[in-house]
N, C-alpha and C positions, 0 to 999 in steps of 0.2 A: 534775746540773744544769746550762740552758740555757747563765747568765751563765760555766759554768769552761769549759764549753767554747767559745766566743767567745773568751774569755783563751789558750783554749792555741792555738786558730788564732792566733789575732792574736801573741804568742809566737815561734809554731815558723811558719807560712806569711803570715803576712802580713793586712797591713788588708782585701785582696780577697778571701780568702776567711775571714776574722771576719767579718766583710760579708757573706757569701752567703751561707754559715754561715745567723748570726742569722734573714737571711730567707724562708732554707727550710723553716722552722720554719712559716711560715705564709701558707699559697697564697696569701694573700689580698694580702701585701705583694708577696710571691717575685713577683706579675705587675704589679708595678709599681716599672719599669726606675731610673724620676728620685730618686724615693730613694732605692734606693739606691749611684747616680750623685755623690749631696748627699751622702748622711755619707763617701761613699766622697773626695771632693773636698774634706770638710773636714780628715777625718785628715790625707790628703796632705798639707796646707798646711802643721797645724800641725806634724806630725813634725822636718821640720829646726826646726821652730827647738825645741820641748822634749830635743830629745835622746836618749834608747834609755835603749828601756821597761824597767821591772824587775823588776814587781813589780803584784799588784791586792791592797785590799784593801777588804774588806766593810763600810762603816758605818751602813748602814739596811737594813731586814726585815721593809715592815709587808705580813705576807697578811690584807692584807683579808678576806676569805673564802676553801674551799678551791680557789677561782679563779678567783680575781683576784691578784697578787703586785704589792709596785710593791719596787724592793731598786736599794741607790745605793753606788758603789764608787768610791774611788779606785782610778786608773791615777798609780803611782807613777815618774815618769819624773827624768834628770836634773835638768833646772832646774827642772820646776815640776808636783803633781800635777794631773788632770784627771777630772773628776767627771765620772762615766756612771754612766747611769739604766737598766734597764730597766725595764716594765712588761710584766706578764707575762699571758696566761690559760690556765685548762684546760678547753677546754666541754666533754673526752668524757676522755680518759685520758692527755694527752702537753700539759710545758706549750706551750706557743708564746708567741713576742712580740707583743704588740702598739705598742709604741713603741719606742725606742733611744732616746736624747737625752746629748750629751755637750759639756761648755763647761770653759770654768778658773773659775768664779764659785763659789771654794772657798770661800767668804760664805755661799754656799749650806747646804755642810755641814754649818754652825754654826746653820746659824738648823731646819734637818731635824731636828738630834739634841734641841736644841729646846723642839718642835711636840712630840716625840715620847716626851720624859721631859712633856710637861703630863697 
């Protein structure tokens, strides 16, 4: 999957490769280097504080339709987890990233799960 590949690159090749991979999935996003640089900058700022990356765990998989999905993961680091969400779109036959966000607001994970139960 797109998310699994992102985490593979993140763990084995680093932040820059993982973000470049994600944005190569969507030719419209890849034309905007500002987005890539902003995300990379946020990761570069956070990583020295949160420590080493260990693994990722999926907590949310909302398939809105066959062409639109919202996936939530926790990235597990030494100090604390980071929440990362992928919004994916499949216009023809391949998933592409429409949006990628991450932050340390773990309480949002609980809200996402509560909304899922309702």
